[in-house]
C-alpha positions as CSV (number, residue, x, y, z in Angstrom):
1,M,15.6,4.4,66.0
2,M,18.6,2.8,67.4
3,P,20.7,4.1,69.6
4,S,23.8,3.5,67.6
5,T,21.8,5.1,64.5
6,R,20.9,8.1,66.9
7,L,24.8,8.3,68.0
8,L,25.7,8.5,63.9
9,A,23.6,11.5,63.4
10,A,24.3,13.3,65.6
11,V,28.3,13.1,65.1
12,S,27.0,13.9,61.4
13,F,25.7,17.1,62.7
14,A,27.7,18.5,64.1
15,S,31.3,17.0,62.2
16,A,28.7,19.3,59.2
17,L,28.3,22.6,61.5
18,S,32.1,22.5,62.0
19,M,33.5,22.3,58.7
20,P,34.4,25.6,56.5
21,Q,30.8,27.3,55.2
22,S,30.1,30.7,53.7
23,R,32.8,32.5,54.1
24,G,35.2,31.2,57.0
25,M,36.3,28.1,59.3
26,W,33.5,27.5,61.6
27,K,34.7,26.5,65.5
28,A,32.7,25.4,67.6
29,I,33.0,27.0,71.4
30,G,30.0,26.8,73.1
31,T,26.5,26.8,74.2
32,T,24.0,29.1,75.4
33,S,22.1,29.1,77.9
34,A,19.7,27.6,75.8
35,G,21.8,24.3,74.4
36,N,22.5,26.2,70.9
37,A,25.7,25.6,69.6
38,V,28.2,28.5,69.0
39,F,30.7,28.8,66.5
40,V,33.6,31.0,65.3
41,D,34.7,32.0,62.1
42,T,38.6,31.7,63.5
43,R,38.8,33.5,59.9
44,S,38.0,36.5,60.9
45,V,39.6,36.8,64.3
46,K,41.6,40.4,64.6
47,K,42.7,41.4,67.9
48,T,44.5,45.3,68.6
49,G,44.9,45.9,72.1
50,D,41.5,44.8,74.3
51,L,39.5,44.6,71.2
52,I,38.6,41.7,69.3
53,A,36.7,41.9,66.0
54,A,35.3,38.0,65.1
55,N,31.7,36.8,63.5
56,V,30.4,34.2,65.4
57,R,27.3,32.9,64.6
58,V,24.7,30.6,66.8
59,V,22.8,27.1,65.6
60,F,19.4,27.5,67.3
61,T,18.1,23.5,68.3
62,E,14.4,25.1,68.1
63,P,13.8,27.2,64.9
64,V,12.9,30.5,66.5
65,K,9.8,32.3,65.2
66,G,11.1,35.7,64.2
67,A,8.1,38.4,62.2
68,R,10.3,37.7,58.4
69,G,10.2,33.7,58.6
70,T,12.1,31.1,61.4
71,F,15.4,31.0,61.8
72,A,17.7,28.1,62.1
73,S,21.5,30.2,62.4
74,Y,21.9,33.4,62.8
75,R,25.8,35.2,62.4
76,T,27.0,38.9,64.0
77,S,30.1,40.4,63.2
78,A,31.4,42.2,66.4
79,T,34.2,44.1,68.4
80,F,34.4,42.0,71.5
81,N,35.5,44.5,74.8
82,C,38.2,42.4,76.7
83,A,39.7,44.7,78.9
84,K,35.2,46.3,79.9
85,K,33.8,42.3,79.8
86,S,31.3,44.4,76.5
87,L,30.9,44.0,72.8
88,A,28.7,46.0,70.1
89,A,27.5,44.3,67.4
90,K,28.2,45.6,63.6
91,E,26.3,43.4,60.9
92,N,23.3,40.9,62.7
93,V,22.4,38.4,60.1
94,Y,19.0,35.8,60.0
95,F,19.4,32.5,58.6
96,A,16.4,29.5,57.2
97,D,18.7,27.2,57.4
98,A,21.5,26.1,60.0
99,K,24.3,25.8,57.5
100,G,23.3,30.1,57.1
101,T,22.7,29.9,53.5
102,R,20.0,31.1,53.2
103,V,19.6,34.4,54.6
104,I,16.0,35.7,56.6
105,D,17.1,38.8,57.5
106,R,19.9,41.6,57.4
107,S,20.8,44.4,59.5
108,V,23.7,46.3,60.0
109,N,24.7,49.4,63.7
110,K,26.1,52.5,61.1
111,M,27.2,53.4,65.0
112,P,27.4,50.1,67.3
113,G,27.6,51.1,70.9
114,F,28.8,48.9,73.1
115,G,27.1,47.2,75.8
116,P,27.0,44.2,78.6
117,A,26.9,40.0,77.5
118,L,24.0,38.9,78.6
119,G,24.6,35.4,80.5
120,G,24.6,32.3,78.6
121,S,24.0,34.4,75.9
122,L,26.3,34.0,72.4
123,G,27.8,37.1,73.3
124,D,29.0,35.9,76.2
125,V,30.2,32.6,75.1
126,A,32.4,33.7,72.3
127,L,33.3,36.5,74.8
128,K,34.9,34.3,77.5
129,Y,35.8,31.9,74.1
130,L,38.1,35.2,73.5
131,C,39.0,37.1,75.4
132,T,40.9,33.2,77.6
133,K,43.2,32.8,74.3
């Protein structure tokens, strides 16, 4: 593949990921320490004091093998506590595709608890982005 063709393919892929997808407007906000692209659904962001609720997702550069299949992307609905630098995940959804349309696994936490965002993780990238706005 010619260098210009690779660049065009990369730009096309990045554009596709930042386009509106299932239920939201996804905005690229950074990458994890593993190089996975992180997005926030701009329509889902709700702020109440030090708390910010939002849907965030990650697209894996290399698909991840799990017990129920191979995941290409992941979305979570979480509340971020800016003052305490912690988060609580309410719902987690794993997808077979990068666009987030083919659900492989979904879980809902009945009583989400706040915990630290691990450095370089999806939660860490989202917390830093949401809490600096």
